[in-house]
BAMARVO-586096 format. One record per residue (C-alpha): residue number from 0; residue in three letters; x, y, z. Coordinates in nm, 4 decimals, padded with zeros to 6 digits. Each point is the difference from the previous one (the first is absolute). Last residue first. Layout:
! residues N
+------+------+----------+----------+----------+
! resi ! resn !       c1 !       c2 !       c3 !
+------+------+----------+----------+----------+
!  NUM !  ALA !        X !        Y !        Z !
...
+------+------+----------+----------+----------+
//
This chain:
! residues 88
+------+------+----------+----------+----------+
! resi ! resn !       c1 !       c2 !       c3 !
+------+------+----------+----------+----------+
!   87 !  UNK !  03.9364 !  07.7012 !  18.0023 !
!   86 !  UNK ! -00.1406 !  00.0645 ! -00.3341 !
!   85 !  UNK ! -00.1956 !  00.3800 ! -00.0228 !
!   84 !  UNK ! -00.3905 ! -00.0255 ! -00.1038 !
!   83 !  UNK ! -00.0627 !  00.2712 !  00.2442 !
!   82 !  UNK !  00.2874 !  00.2301 !  00.1103 !
!   81 !  UNK !  00.2975 ! -00.1746 !  00.1893 !
!   80 !  UNK !  00.2049 !  00.2941 !  00.0815 !
!   79 !  UNK !  00.3140 ! -00.2219 !  00.1110 !
!   78 !  UNK !  00.0896 !  00.2829 !  00.2774 !
!   77 !  UNK ! -00.2908 ! -00.0997 !  00.1588 !
!   76 !  UNK !  00.1214 ! -00.3520 !  00.0521 !
!   75 !  UNK !  00.3411 !  00.1246 !  00.1038 !
!   74 !  UNK ! -00.1370 !  00.2100 !  00.2568 !
!   73 !  UNK ! -00.1930 ! -00.2324 !  00.1479 !
!   72 !  UNK !  00.3219 ! -00.2337 !  00.0612 !
!   71 !  UNK ! -00.1269 ! -00.3555 !  00.0627 !
!   70 !  UNK ! -00.0300 ! -00.0772 ! -00.3798 !
!   69 !  UNK !  00.3819 !  00.0991 ! -00.0363 !
!   68 !  UNK !  00.0182 !  00.1596 ! -00.3254 !
!   67 !  UNK !  00.0835 ! -00.1133 ! -00.3985 !
!   66 !  UNK !  00.0007 !  00.2518 ! -00.3061 !
!   65 !  UNK ! -00.0066 ! -00.1583 ! -00.2963 !
!   64 !  UNK ! -00.3332 !  00.0886 ! -00.1243 !
!   63 !  UNK ! -00.1803 ! -00.0757 !  00.3415 !
!   62 !  UNK !  00.1658 ! -00.2584 !  00.2181 !
!   61 !  UNK ! -00.0785 ! -00.0978 !  00.3563 !
!   60 !  UNK !  00.1793 ! -00.1774 !  00.2528 !
!   59 !  UNK ! -00.0250 ! -00.2119 !  00.2876 !
!   58 !  UNK !  00.2812 ! -00.1567 !  00.1883 !
!   57 !  UNK ! -00.1361 ! -00.2748 !  00.2862 !
!   56 !  UNK !  00.0460 ! -00.0889 !  00.3461 !
!   55 !  UNK ! -00.1582 !  00.3042 !  00.1452 !
!   54 !  UNK ! -00.3475 ! -00.0601 ! -00.2174 !
!   53 !  UNK ! -00.2229 !  00.2003 !  00.2041 !
!   52 !  UNK !  00.1420 !  00.3185 ! -00.1299 !
!   51 !  UNK ! -00.1228 ! -00.1040 ! -00.3728 !
!   50 !  UNK ! -00.3652 !  00.0265 !  00.1523 !
!   49 !  UNK !  00.0805 !  00.3201 !  00.1190 !
!   48 !  UNK !  00.1664 !  00.1081 ! -00.2849 !
!   47 !  UNK ! -00.3101 ! -00.0836 ! -00.2129 !
!   46 !  UNK ! -00.2314 !  00.1660 !  00.1976 !
!   45 !  UNK !  00.2293 !  00.3381 !  00.0024 !
!   44 !  UNK ! -00.0126 ! -00.0367 ! -00.3722 !
!   43 !  UNK ! -00.3969 ! -00.0327 !  00.0017 !
!   42 !  UNK ! -00.0381 !  00.3005 !  00.1938 !
!   41 !  UNK !  00.2775 !  00.2208 ! -00.1572 !
!   40 !  UNK ! -00.0603 ! -00.0403 ! -00.3777 !
!   39 !  UNK !  00.0225 ! -00.3018 ! -00.2200 !
!   38 !  UNK ! -00.2166 !  00.1285 ! -00.2621 !
!   37 !  UNK ! -00.2809 !  00.2007 !  00.0215 !
!   36 !  UNK ! -00.2271 ! -00.1608 ! -00.2614 !
!   35 !  UNK !  00.0791 ! -00.3265 !  00.2191 !
!   34 !  UNK !  00.1095 ! -00.3141 ! -00.2672 !
!   33 !  UNK !  00.3816 !  00.0151 !  00.0811 !
!   32 !  UNK !  00.0889 ! -00.3204 ! -00.1709 !
!   31 !  UNK !  00.2158 ! -00.2647 !  00.1191 !
!   30 !  UNK !  00.3015 ! -00.1855 ! -00.1063 !
!   29 !  UNK !  00.0781 ! -00.2667 !  00.2123 !
!   28 !  UNK !  00.3637 ! -00.1666 !  00.1226 !
!   27 !  UNK !  00.0863 ! -00.2711 !  00.2961 !
!   26 !  UNK !  00.2969 ! -00.1231 !  00.0960 !
!   25 !  UNK ! -00.0002 ! -00.2121 !  00.2908 !
!   24 !  UNK !  00.3331 ! -00.0706 !  00.1932 !
!   23 !  UNK !  00.1975 ! -00.3380 !  00.1655 !
!   22 !  UNK !  00.3699 !  00.1036 ! -00.0688 !
!   21 !  UNK !  00.2131 ! -00.2438 ! -00.1965 !
!   20 !  UNK !  00.3187 ! -00.1256 !  00.1521 !
!   19 !  UNK !  00.3447 !  00.0832 ! -00.1418 !
!   18 !  UNK ! -00.0377 !  00.3812 !  00.0259 !
!   17 !  UNK !  00.1127 !  00.2756 ! -00.2402 !
!   16 !  UNK ! -00.2141 ! -00.1200 ! -00.2790 !
!   15 !  UNK ! -00.3431 !  00.0217 !  00.2151 !
!   14 !  UNK ! -00.2232 ! -00.3059 ! -00.0876 !
!   13 !  UNK ! -00.3686 !  00.0673 !  00.0701 !
!   12 !  UNK ! -00.1826 ! -00.3003 !  00.1429 !
!   11 !  UNK ! -00.3791 ! -00.0901 !  00.0881 !
!   10 !  UNK !  00.0521 ! -00.3362 !  00.1592 !
!    9 !  UNK ! -00.2883 ! -00.2963 ! -00.0513 !
!    8 !  UNK !  00.2328 ! -00.1651 ! -00.2766 !
!    7 !  UNK !  00.2211 !  00.2531 ! -00.1444 !
!    6 !  UNK ! -00.2366 !  00.3272 ! -00.0642 !
!    5 !  UNK !  00.0637 !  00.3254 ! -00.2715 !
!    4 !  UNK ! -00.2733 !  00.1910 !  00.0875 !
!    3 !  UNK ! -00.0675 !  00.3280 ! -00.2641 !
!    2 !  UNK ! -00.3919 !  00.1475 ! -00.0185 !
!    1 !  UNK ! -00.1108 !  00.2155 ! -00.2757 !
!    0 !  UNK ! -00.3551 !  00.1624 ! -00.0096 !
+------+------+----------+----------+----------+
//
């Protein structure tokens, strides 16, 4: 798992080049492997989308083989066609 966090003191910062002041933000990145022999089918995909939707103030994206989708979209998650062994 790969996590990138930039901090200054106790504050987590992400600097936007167009802003004069940094904004408070956190960015996480993780690589996960699909263990289910049926892959990411409708049931686990819908559970993932429900969980992602609970984070209303966050953007959550999944990517596979260069294709990135919104994790809050059931159609996007299903379109990844993540079979067993796929890395997201």
